[in-house]
C-alpha positions as CSV (number, residue, x, y, z in Angstrom):
1,M,87.0,-0.5,5.8
2,R,90.6,0.6,4.4
3,I,90.6,-2.3,2.3
4,R,87.1,-1.5,0.8
5,T,88.5,1.7,-0.2
6,T,91.8,0.5,-1.5
7,V,90.2,-2.0,-3.8
8,V,87.3,0.4,-5.5
9,G,90.2,2.7,-5.9
10,V,92.2,0.1,-7.7
11,A,89.0,-1.3,-9.8
12,A,89.0,2.3,-10.6
13,A,92.0,3.1,-12.0
14,L,91.9,-0.2,-14.0
15,L,88.6,0.6,-15.5
16,L,89.9,4.0,-16.3
17,A,92.8,2.5,-17.6
18,V,91.4,-0.6,-19.3
19,T,89.1,1.8,-20.9
20,G,91.7,4.6,-22.2
21,C,93.7,2.1,-24.1
22,G,92.3,1.2,-27.4
23,G,93.8,-2.7,-27.6
24,G,94.9,-1.8,-31.2
25,G,97.6,0.4,-32.7
26,G,96.6,2.8,-35.3
27,T,94.4,6.4,-35.7
28,G,92.6,7.6,-33.3
29,G,89.7,6.2,-35.0
30,D,90.5,2.9,-34.8
31,E,90.5,3.3,-31.5
32,A,87.0,2.8,-30.7
33,T,86.6,0.1,-32.6
34,P,88.5,-3.0,-30.9
35,T,86.3,-1.8,-27.7
36,T,83.4,-2.0,-30.2
37,A,84.3,-5.1,-31.4
38,A,85.2,-6.8,-28.1
39,G,82.0,-5.7,-26.6
40,G,79.9,-7.3,-29.6
41,S,81.5,-10.3,-30.0
42,E,80.6,-10.9,-26.4
43,S,76.9,-10.6,-26.2
44,P,76.6,-12.4,-29.9
45,G,79.0,-15.2,-28.5
46,E,77.6,-15.4,-25.3
47,S,73.7,-14.6,-25.7
48,G,72.8,-15.6,-29.1
49,A,72.9,-19.3,-29.2
50,P,72.4,-20.6,-32.4
51,S,69.1,-21.2,-32.0
52,S,68.4,-16.9,-31.9
53,A,70.5,-16.9,-34.9
54,P,67.7,-14.9,-37.7
55,S,65.4,-17.1,-39.9
56,S,67.3,-15.7,-42.8
57,A,70.2,-16.4,-42.1
58,P,72.3,-19.9,-44.0
59,P,71.8,-23.1,-41.9
60,A,74.9,-23.8,-39.8
61,A,77.9,-25.5,-41.8
62,S,78.8,-29.1,-40.6
63,G,81.9,-31.9,-41.3
64,S,84.5,-31.4,-44.2
65,D,82.2,-27.7,-44.8
66,R,82.9,-26.7,-41.7
67,E,86.1,-27.2,-41.8
68,A,86.7,-25.8,-45.4
69,L,84.9,-22.5,-44.0
70,L,87.1,-22.0,-40.9
71,D,90.5,-22.7,-43.2
72,A,89.7,-20.4,-45.5
73,L,88.5,-18.0,-42.9
74,R,92.2,-19.2,-41.2
75,A,93.9,-17.8,-44.0
76,V,92.6,-14.2,-44.0
77,G,94.0,-13.8,-40.0
78,P,94.9,-16.3,-37.4
79,A,92.6,-13.9,-35.5
80,V,89.1,-14.4,-37.5
81,V,89.1,-17.7,-36.1
82,G,89.4,-17.2,-32.4
83,A,89.2,-20.1,-29.4
84,D,85.1,-20.3,-30.3
85,E,85.2,-21.9,-33.4
86,D,80.7,-22.6,-33.0
87,A,80.4,-18.8,-32.2
88,T,83.5,-18.2,-35.3
89,M,80.2,-19.9,-37.1
90,D,77.6,-18.0,-35.6
91,A,79.0,-14.8,-36.3
92,A,79.4,-16.2,-40.4
93,R,76.1,-16.9,-39.9
94,E,75.0,-13.2,-38.9
95,Q,77.5,-11.9,-41.8
96,C,75.4,-13.7,-44.3
97,E,72.4,-12.1,-43.5
98,A,73.8,-8.6,-43.8
99,I,75.6,-9.4,-46.8
100,R,72.1,-10.8,-48.0
101,A,70.2,-7.6,-46.5
102,G,72.6,-4.8,-48.5
103,E,73.5,-3.5,-45.2
104,G,76.7,-0.7,-45.8
105,G,79.5,-1.1,-43.9
106,L,80.1,-4.3,-44.4
107,D,83.9,-4.7,-43.7
108,Q,83.9,-3.3,-40.4
109,A,80.6,-5.1,-39.3
110,A,82.5,-7.8,-40.0
111,A,85.3,-7.5,-37.6
112,D,83.0,-6.1,-35.2
113,R,81.0,-9.6,-35.5
114,F,83.9,-12.0,-36.2
115,A,86.6,-10.3,-32.7
116,Q,86.9,-12.7,-30.0
117,G,88.0,-11.7,-26.9
118,D,90.8,-8.9,-26.9
119,M,91.4,-10.9,-31.1
120,Y,91.3,-7.6,-32.8
121,I,90.6,-7.6,-36.5
122,S,90.2,-4.8,-39.3
123,E,88.5,-3.6,-41.6
124,E,91.0,-5.0,-44.1
125,Q,90.1,-8.7,-42.6
126,G,86.7,-7.9,-42.6
127,K,86.8,-7.8,-46.2
128,G,88.6,-10.5,-46.4
129,I,86.0,-12.4,-44.4
130,N,83.5,-10.9,-46.8
131,E,85.6,-12.3,-50.1
132,V,85.6,-16.1,-48.3
133,L,82.0,-15.9,-47.4
134,K,80.9,-14.5,-50.7
135,K,83.2,-17.0,-52.5
136,S,82.4,-20.1,-50.4
137,G,78.9,-20.2,-51.1
138,F,78.1,-20.5,-47.7
139,C,75.9,-17.3,-47.5
140,D,73.7,-19.1,-50.9
141,A,72.9,-21.7,-48.4
């Protein structure tokens, strides 16, 4: 019983410590973004398989087109293309759908959508992501 109480106490303390840490630096407004970004990237990356991508999303890129897009995204920042390149490509397709729909807040949406795991992507990098997607013609497909 004593071990269970200790484990529960340690787990609760750890949860509070992790929740209290924003994961990124900056102003108070930025602290909520990494948590949202990490949470947002886990759901689409894990549960949103390519087959569940909306119909207005561009088709999946392959071969040299895929590599060129991934290289251009890496140029925005090393964290933009995370460890899971397939999740990055899914995020690109979803972001194109948002661009096509004329949604607001696209730069922050891109930052949230492309973040994987503990990686933080700034709103400025989100702007760079949107520029790459538009200039590459990926969203026009």
